[in-house]
C-alpha positions in Angstrom: -34.4 -75.9 27.8 -35.4 -78.6 25.3 -31.7 -79.7 25.2 -31.4 -80.2 29.0 -34.7 -82.0 29.3 -33.7 -84.5 26.6 -30.3 -85.2 28.1 -30.4 -86.5 31.7 -26.6 -86.6 32.0 -26.3 -82.8 31.5 -29.1 -82.3 34.0 -27.3 -84.4 36.6 -24.0 -82.6 36.0 -25.8 -79.2 36.3 -27.4 -80.2 39.6 -24.0 -81.4 40.9 -22.4 -78.1 40.0 -25.2 -76.1 41.5 -25.0 -78.1 44.8 -21.2 -77.7 44.9 -21.4 -73.9 44.4 -24.1 -73.6 47.1 -22.1 -75.7 49.5 -19.0 -73.6 48.8 -20.8 -70.3 49.4 -22.2 -71.6 52.7 -18.7 -72.5 54.0 -17.3 -69.1 52.9 -19.9 -67.2 55.0 -18.8 -68.8 58.3 -16.6 -67.0 60.9 -12.9 -67.0 60.6 -11.1 -69.2 63.0 -7.8 -68.5 64.8 -7.9 -64.8 64.9 -5.5 -63.7 67.6 -6.5 -61.2 70.3 -3.2 -59.4 69.6 -4.3 -58.6 66.0 -7.6 -57.3 67.4 -5.8 -55.0 69.8 -3.5 -53.7 67.1 -6.5 -53.0 64.9 -8.3 -51.2 67.7 -5.2 -49.0 68.3 -5.0 -48.2 64.6 -8.7 -47.3 64.5 -8.2 -45.0 67.4 -5.3 -43.2 65.7 -7.4 -42.9 62.5 -10.3 -41.5 64.5 -8.0 -39.0 66.2 -6.7 -37.8 62.9 -10.2 -37.6 61.5 -11.4 -35.6 64.5 -8.5 -33.1 64.2 -9.2 -32.8 60.5 -12.8 -32.0 61.3 -11.7 -29.1 63.6 -12.0 -30.8 67.0 -9.4 -30.3 69.7 -8.3 -32.8 72.3 -9.5 -31.7 75.7 -9.7 -32.7 79.4 -12.5 -31.6 81.7 -11.9 -31.2 85.4 -14.3 -30.4 88.2 -13.4 -27.0 89.5 -13.4 -26.1 93.2 -13.5 -22.4 92.3 -16.7 -20.6 92.9 -18.4 -19.5 89.7 -17.1 -22.0 87.2 -18.0 -25.7 87.9 -15.8 -27.2 85.2 -12.4 -26.3 83.7 -11.6 -27.3 80.2 -7.9 -27.8 79.3 -7.0 -28.1 75.6 -3.7 -29.9 74.9 -2.6 -27.2 72.4 -3.2 -24.3 74.7 -1.8 -23.4 78.1 -4.7 -21.4 79.5 -7.8 -22.7 81.3 -11.2 -22.5 79.7 -14.6 -22.1 81.4 -17.2 -24.0 79.2 -20.3 -22.1 80.1 -22.8 -24.3 78.3 -21.4 -27.8 79.0 -24.5 -29.0 80.8 -26.4 -28.7 77.5 -24.4 -31.5 76.0 -24.2 -34.1 78.8 -27.0 -35.5 81.0 -25.5 -36.6 84.3 -21.8 -37.5 84.3 -19.5 -35.3 82.3 -16.6 -37.3 80.8 -13.0 -36.4 81.6 -11.5 -36.8 78.1 -13.3 -35.1 75.2 -13.1 -33.9 71.6 -14.4 -30.4 71.5 -15.1 -27.5 69.2 -15.5 -24.2 71.0 -15.7 -20.4 70.4 -14.2 -17.7 72.7 -16.7 -15.4 74.3 -16.4 -11.7 74.8 -17.9 -11.5 78.2 -16.8 -11.1 81.8 -15.3 -14.2 83.4 -17.4 -16.2 85.9 -14.2 -17.2 87.7 -10.7 -15.9 88.0 -8.8 -18.9 86.8 -10.4 -19.5 83.4 -11.7 -17.5 80.4 -15.2 -18.2 79.1 -15.9 -20.3 76.0 -19.0 -21.6 74.3 -18.9 -25.2 73.3 -20.2 -25.7 69.7 -19.7 -29.5 69.5 -18.3 -32.1 72.0 -18.0 -35.8 72.2 -16.4 -38.3 74.6 -12.9 -39.3 73.7 -11.7 -42.9 74.2 -7.9 -42.9 75.0 
C-alpha cells in the first residue's frame, strides 16, 4: 500500500482499470437483443421432447382422459401403448375441479370387480398434466 500511496500515476491507472472492468460487467449483464421468436419456439419444442423422454424414463405413460357417458365410471383413461380402456377409480384425489385431457400417469392394475363394462379398474399412483 505504501507504494500506491506514494505514486499517484499508478493510483490513477488502477482507478481507470477498475472503472473499465465495472462498466464492462454492467453491459454484459443486460438482456440480449435480436433473439428471434423462431429460436424460442424451437427451444420450447426441444424442451418438450426432453421432458417427454424424462417422463418416460421415470416410468410415466402418455395418457388421454375422456369423460365417460357410461354409468359407473365417470372417466376413461386411454394409454397410448395399450389398446384397452382404463377406469381410474381415484382420479378425483389428484385434481380439484377440471380434469385435464392429456396427462402423464403412473398407475397400478386393481384386482376388483369393474365399476363399468367398458374399462378395467386402475389406481393412479402419480399423475400430471401433459403439455402437447
